[in-house]
Residue, then its C-alpha position, 0 to 999 in steps of 0.5 A: m651349355s648349362r654349367i651345372g648340367k655339363l658336370p659329370i657325377t662321380l659315382p662313389a664305390g658301392v653305388t650302382v646306377k641303372v638306366s631303363d629304356d623308359n628313362l627311369v634312373t635307379v640308384k642303389g647304394k649302401l643306405g638304400e635305393l632311389s628312382q627318378s623318372v627323367n624326361k625323354a629329351i634328356t639322355v643319361k649315360v654311365e661311363n667310367s664310374q661317372l654319370i653323364v647327363e646330356r641334352p639334344d639342343d639349346q632350346k629353353p625347355n631342354r636347357s632348364m631340364h638339363g641342370l635340373y635332372r643333373s642336380l636331382l641325380s647328384n642328390m640321389v647319388v649322395g643320398v644312397s652313399t652318405g645320406f642327408e641330415i637336417k637339425q632344427e632347434l626349438v627356441g622358447v620357454g617350455y618348448r619340448a620335443t620327444a621322438t618315439g619310433r617314427v612319431l614326433e611329439l611337440a609342445l610349442g606353447y599351444s593348448h595341445l601337443i602336436i603329434l606328427e608321424m614321420p614317413e618311413e624314409v625319414s628317421v627322427l631323433a629329439v635331444t634335450e639337454k639341461r639348460a639348452n634348447p631341444i634339438i630335432t635331428l632328421k635323417s633320410i636318403d631322399k633330400q626332397l622328402l627330408g626338406q618337405v618334412a623339415a618345412k612342415i615341422r617349422s610351419f608349426r611355429k615359425p621364428e618370430p622377429y622380436k624375440g626369436k621364439g619358434i622352430k629354426f634350423v641350427g646355424e640359421v641367423l635370424r634378423k631381429k626387429a627392434g621392439k616398441s620404444a618407451g615414450v619420452 
C-alpha cells in the first residue's frame, strides 16, 4: 500500500469537493476553484469531510498513480484554502526587478530588459529595499503553475558557483567553488 496514497485528505472549512462521473475532481474554496482529471482506475470519495483516494489492485501502474493523484488533490485543497507562495532573490550588482500589474521587468546584467507577462492565476510583487537584494514574490492557488513560472524566472540567470550571482530562491543555500588560486 502506498504510504502517501492511503492517507486521507482532511477538507478545511469552506472547501467543497465534487467528483463527476468521468472522474473529474473539482475543488472550490475561498481563493478559487481548481479541477483535475483522475485516471479511471483510481476512485475518489468524499466521506466525513475527508477526501479518500483508493486503487483497485497492487499492479505497478495503479500503485504509482495512487500516490500521485493523492498528492495532486492535496495540493489543490491547500491551494484553494491558503494558497502557495514562492520568493526569489536577485543577487548581483545592478540587478533590478519591477512589477506593474501582471508584467515583470528584470534587469539582470544583459544589454536589454527581460519582460515577462504572468499568467492570470499568478500574482507577482517585486520589493527593493535600500542596501538589500531585490525580492520577487509569486502567489497562486495552483502549485504546479507557480513552480513552472518560478523556474522560468530562475532560468534567465541561474546562480553561478563562484560568486553566487543570479536568481535564487530565498533560503536556498548555494555551494560555492573555490576560485583559481594565485601561482606561487
